[in-house]
C-alpha positions as CSV (number, residue, x, y, z in Angstrom):
1,X,-75.3,40.5,36.1
2,X,-72.2,42.7,36.2
3,X,-72.4,46.5,36.8
4,X,-71.0,48.7,34.0
5,X,-67.9,49.4,36.1
6,X,-67.3,45.7,36.7
7,X,-67.8,45.0,33.0
8,X,-65.3,47.8,32.1
9,X,-62.8,46.5,34.6
10,X,-63.2,43.0,33.1
11,X,-62.6,44.3,29.6
12,X,-59.5,46.2,30.7
13,X,-58.2,43.1,32.5
14,X,-58.7,41.0,29.4
15,X,-56.9,43.6,27.2
16,X,-54.1,43.8,29.8
17,X,-53.6,40.0,29.8
18,X,-53.2,40.3,26.0
19,X,-50.4,42.8,26.5
20,X,-52.3,46.0,25.6
21,X,-50.2,49.1,26.5
22,X,-53.2,51.3,26.3
23,X,-55.2,49.1,28.8
24,X,-52.2,49.3,31.1
25,X,-52.0,53.1,30.7
26,X,-55.8,53.3,31.5
27,X,-55.4,51.2,34.6
28,X,-52.4,53.3,35.7
29,X,-54.4,56.5,35.2
30,X,-57.5,55.2,37.0
31,X,-55.6,53.7,40.0
32,X,-52.4,55.6,40.6
33,X,-53.8,58.3,43.0
34,X,-55.7,55.7,45.1
35,X,-52.7,53.4,45.3
36,X,-50.4,56.3,46.2
37,X,-52.8,57.4,48.9
38,X,-52.9,53.9,50.3
39,X,-49.1,53.5,50.3
40,X,-48.6,57.0,51.8
41,X,-51.1,56.3,54.6
42,X,-48.9,53.4,55.8
43,X,-45.4,54.7,54.9
44,X,-45.7,58.4,55.6
45,X,-43.0,59.0,53.1
46,X,-43.7,60.4,49.6
47,X,-40.7,58.8,47.9
48,X,-41.3,55.4,49.5
49,X,-45.0,55.6,48.5
50,X,-44.2,56.5,44.9
51,X,-41.6,53.7,44.7
52,X,-44.1,51.2,46.2
53,X,-46.8,52.1,43.6
54,X,-44.3,51.9,40.8
55,X,-43.2,48.4,42.0
56,X,-46.8,47.3,42.0
57,X,-47.4,48.6,38.4
58,X,-44.2,46.9,37.3
59,X,-45.4,43.7,38.9
60,X,-48.8,44.1,37.3
61,X,-47.3,44.4,33.8
62,X,-44.9,41.5,34.3
63,X,-47.6,39.2,35.7
64,X,-50.4,40.3,33.3
65,X,-50.7,37.0,31.5
66,X,-51.0,35.1,34.8
67,X,-53.5,37.4,36.5
68,X,-56.6,35.7,37.9
69,X,-58.6,38.5,39.5
70,X,-62.2,37.8,40.5
71,X,-62.9,41.1,42.3
72,X,-62.4,44.7,41.6
73,X,-59.1,45.3,39.9
74,X,-58.6,48.6,41.9
75,X,-59.5,46.8,45.1
76,X,-57.0,44.0,44.3
77,X,-54.2,46.5,43.6
78,X,-55.0,48.4,46.8
79,X,-54.7,45.2,48.8
80,X,-51.3,44.5,47.2
81,X,-50.1,48.0,48.1
82,X,-51.3,47.7,51.6
83,X,-49.6,44.3,52.3
84,X,-46.4,45.5,50.5
85,X,-46.4,48.6,52.7
86,X,-46.8,46.6,55.8
87,X,-43.9,44.4,54.8
88,X,-41.8,47.4,54.1
89,X,-42.6,48.8,57.5
90,X,-41.6,45.5,59.2
91,X,-38.4,45.4,57.2
92,X,-37.6,49.0,58.2
93,X,-38.2,48.2,61.9
94,X,-36.1,45.1,61.7
95,X,-33.2,47.0,60.1
96,X,-33.5,49.7,62.8
97,X,-33.5,47.1,65.6
98,X,-30.5,45.3,64.1
99,X,-28.6,48.5,63.8
100,X,-29.4,49.3,67.5
101,X,-28.3,45.8,68.5
102,X,-25.1,46.2,66.5
103,X,-24.4,49.7,68.0
104,X,-25.1,48.3,71.5
105,X,-22.8,45.4,70.9
106,X,-19.9,47.5,69.7
107,X,-20.5,50.9,71.4
108,X,-17.7,52.4,73.3
109,X,-17.9,54.5,76.4
110,X,-15.6,57.2,75.0
111,X,-17.0,60.7,75.2
112,X,-15.1,62.0,72.2
113,X,-15.4,60.4,68.9
114,X,-12.4,58.3,67.9
115,X,-9.8,59.8,65.6
116,X,-9.5,58.5,62.1
117,X,-6.5,56.3,63.1
118,X,-8.5,55.0,66.0
119,X,-11.5,54.3,63.7
120,X,-9.2,52.3,61.4
121,X,-7.8,50.4,64.3
122,X,-11.3,49.6,65.6
123,X,-12.5,48.5,62.2
124,X,-9.5,46.3,61.8
125,X,-10.1,44.8,65.3
126,X,-13.7,44.3,64.4
127,X,-12.8,42.7,61.1
128,X,-10.3,40.3,62.8
129,X,-12.8,39.5,65.5
130,X,-15.5,38.7,62.9
131,X,-13.0,36.6,60.8
132,X,-12.1,34.8,64.1
133,X,-15.6,33.4,64.5
134,X,-14.7,29.7,64.2
135,X,-18.0,28.6,62.8
136,X,-18.1,29.5,59.1
137,X,-21.9,29.4,59.2
138,X,-22.1,31.7,62.2
139,X,-19.7,34.1,60.6
140,X,-21.6,34.1,57.3
141,X,-25.0,34.6,59.0
142,X,-23.5,37.5,61.0
143,X,-22.2,39.2,57.9
144,X,-25.5,38.8,56.1
145,X,-27.5,40.3,58.9
146,X,-25.2,43.1,60.1
147,X,-23.3,44.0,56.9
148,X,-25.8,43.2,54.2
149,X,-28.8,44.0,56.5
150,X,-30.8,40.9,55.5
151,X,-33.6,39.6,57.7
152,X,-33.5,36.3,59.5
153,X,-35.9,34.8,57.1
154,X,-33.9,36.0,54.1
155,X,-30.7,34.5,55.7
156,X,-32.5,31.2,56.4
157,X,-33.6,31.0,52.7
158,X,-30.1,31.8,51.4
159,X,-28.4,29.4,53.7
160,X,-31.1,26.7,53.4
161,X,-31.7,26.7,57.2
162,X,-34.6,27.2,59.5
163,X,-35.1,30.7,61.0
164,X,-34.4,29.3,64.5
165,X,-31.1,27.8,63.3
166,X,-30.1,31.2,62.0
167,X,-31.0,32.8,65.3
168,X,-28.8,30.2,67.1
169,X,-25.9,30.9,64.7
170,X,-26.2,34.7,65.3
171,X,-26.3,34.2,69.0
172,X,-23.1,32.2,68.8
173,X,-21.4,34.8,66.7
174,X,-22.4,37.6,69.1
175,X,-21.1,35.6,72.0
176,X,-17.8,35.0,70.4
177,X,-17.5,38.7,69.4
178,X,-18.3,39.9,72.9
179,X,-15.5,37.7,74.3
180,X,-13.0,38.9,71.6
181,X,-13.9,42.6,71.7
182,X,-14.9,43.5,75.2
183,X,-11.9,43.7,77.4
184,X,-12.2,43.6,81.2
185,X,-11.1,46.8,82.9
186,X,-7.6,46.3,84.4
């Protein structure tokens, strides 16, 4: 036998599946604070937590007709927010690591920042070096990772390759760029 709360959740879920805006609004009102608290506890950022919760509610509305929830609706949504938050943290950390790698790869030992002309020259040199990567796939993978900030998995999906193949392509691209950009002291 279902508890009154489980019965109410079931009724709301049925109305939501039928496209009831009032059922959606009720779920939103009942769950928003708890979902926000869950997202914020992982992300430690108000704007990111709000965005995360909004994404989950958008997903809930878009997928309402296909929902097959056999537990507490609130608990189900909390788990979604938790896993999406963990994924966002992983992506944030990957982006940070890639930026650090990129900066290490192309950092100069100059004490003063380069002038605007020097920056343009460096950008041109970098652009020519990237375009000089002979392997089209390595060049494309490099641009996806360091320019478009995509993860290895995203690149693998886009290029139709395995993640390890993408890693190999990126390693090749970095090796070529080191040779082209790092000049031995004379």
